[in-house]
Each structure stands twice: as structure tokens, then as C-alpha cells.
Steps between C-alpha positions, in 0.01 A plus 500: 500500500582540131132531413450760772801702383379486140156619607650796691709597197195476275298719738780755515535515122123535463501782755776683316316464169182644653694789656673580170169493311336730756797740482468513122125562521543790745808642327373491143256798523782719632724372220237594241478854638881529490513367143233745386682788671786447254300485178448780257184705543408418140502125563223293653505338841719193529540198724876503447770748401466653157740789562719668758406867505662601830416861418149427625633508856660840441174631358309357799688728740520808276158530335330568836631660824610155617743631761235714669254211516778277636573744784133506596495119500806487724350757738171309535676166533745639756224645717300178482791266567656693789172595667316171459800287600564702815144556618380146428795376705414724795135392499592135453739522796224648714262216420770236551662621824289763675195426711180697536122463510340430164828425320370184337179671391697783339721247321194320364357832377826579321501158335134544404588807294695270269168360377398839362593545132710811441240643261250519788708756693645697207208740457460581874876549528500733202217709645679528837835592346333750269326679785817534709708618205719197431439498124815558287722419798671188631305514826261215403801265487644641823172448685460154349852406610440626854201268527706202389361198318276234662679216323846627592392563859393136508840388361689704759277381783551136410875544458547688828293240686762238410788689664584344842372700795829439683673750270243765586513424872880517505488841332248628756723382785782703346274807513398516133171676425222352289595706199866415560414130499320549169799676342786298652352152534218456251611706201848341458352148483209601276688551172297231313158645583619860457638418156181316409283795597728750324510303174125435494423864582733620224339266248155625591580872501720486189228336292207700640350707219154572643583690821727760333236547230248588772715722721758663271491722194666376182825691562546303826415155368741211562608271218226243564231758433683698233568199278130422478440825310851545359502671159756291311381609155670572169601862449238677296252215521338446839301205363813286461584355839856373543416179681860368502606814688213459744601138559860612554377744762308218667817289515693788658218555746514134608875499569485646857237244603712217362813629675331541838350152474831329431685708760249404770431150370711323762291658777154479343434131558656509846298806595172343394570153644625614840188710560285187502690292754286615788137610512 
């Protein structure tokens, strides 16, 4: 028994050491960016702190129209999160609980679209949106949200399939409609998967720089796109790029993603795990 207990303690210590090392490996690049965001623009890049020039963060939000870009980012993210979370849930509920001819075939077709790389459909989508006048508007994100996401539809479908049918049958006996069952029975118990979809959608839309570059003019760009071509240069000398200020802007840009991840962290694992309990 003593030998077995010692072996378990050794395995646990080894596991903790591996976890700590992996955390340091993943955290260190972000630490380097943060350290460089505080250095002077006249100094070279560093792997550790060589100064604490907090003014770089003030310059990051004042040297460009940061507030305007931020509002565009929030608008795009809001449309994507609200629309995709709602519509993917409705479609997932239909596949999980409604019956009709060809339902399984349609579900397989939706899942098959996940095998197509996004770059394959970007050009056809751009041509369609251009011809119907969606350029320089938020309509591409509205239409995309209405269609939902194949992966999120799959998550919802799997989650809803695990809910006992007795709850649905009891609601129907009480005279509840199909849509009422969805709102009153399924939505209240679906917080984990809803949070998972919302967080993952926000992460994707917040960091998307390519789509706004294709569909929007520069005065409507979100932060992800604007920071790629941000002109953080020294006054009077456009050839001197203020990289510490640019890195400070990148840190500020990452804050909302970090916050949403930690806020929804308690539901993320549960939302992913519970969708795979039943095929």
C-alpha cells in the first residue's frame, strides 16, 4: 500500500510539473509581447522588461481612431454572436426533435460543408454580395448569422438529443407549442452549450481580419483589420514605426477575448463534453 501511494504521489507531482511547463511555454510569447509593449521605441526588442513606458498604451488608442474601430468590432461581433447563437440553436433543435423526410440527409449535407476550407467559398460569397449591394454594409454578417454554423448546429443537435423526451411530452400534454417547448424547456437547460457557442463565435468574429477587409471600406474596418495596417509612426518620419505602441495596441485588442474566455470558462468544457454523450 505504501508503494502504491508513493507511486500515485510521484505521478501527480510529475503531472503538475508537466502542466506548469506547458503553461510557461504557452504563456511566454504573450509575456514577451507585453514586455515589448512597455519598452522605449528607441530600444531593441527584448525577452524581458527593460522599461515601463505605460504611455505606449495611451498612444495606442490616440494615434489612430481606435474608438471608431472598436465600435465597428463590437457591431460585427454582436451581430455574429446573437444571430449565430440563436439560429444555430433553432436549426439544431429541428434536427434533434422534429421529424420529416430527408432530415438525416440534410444533416449530413450540413456536416459535409465543414470539410470545405473557408477560402474556397470566400470569392463566390464576395461576388454574390457585391452584385446584390451588400458591400460596405453589415449585411454579409447578418446573412451569415441567419444561416448559422454547421459545427454549432451539430453541438446543439447533440445537446438537445440528450434531453429526456418525457420533459417534451409533458409540455405537449399541457398544451405547449413546439416553439414554446424550445423556449421554455430546452433553452433554460442549455446554458452550457449556448455559452460555448457564444464564446467561440465571439472569438472567431473578433479576430477575423480578412472578411472586413473584403466587404468594408477602411473607415468601417474593425480593430482586427485596422491594426494590420495601423500607422503607428513617429511624427515627421513615416519610416520610423513605433513597434512598442503597435504591440500595446495588440495587447488591448486581446483583452476582450481573454475576458470572454474566462467568463465562459466554467461552461466551455461542460458544453463540449455533454454534446458527445449520445450519437
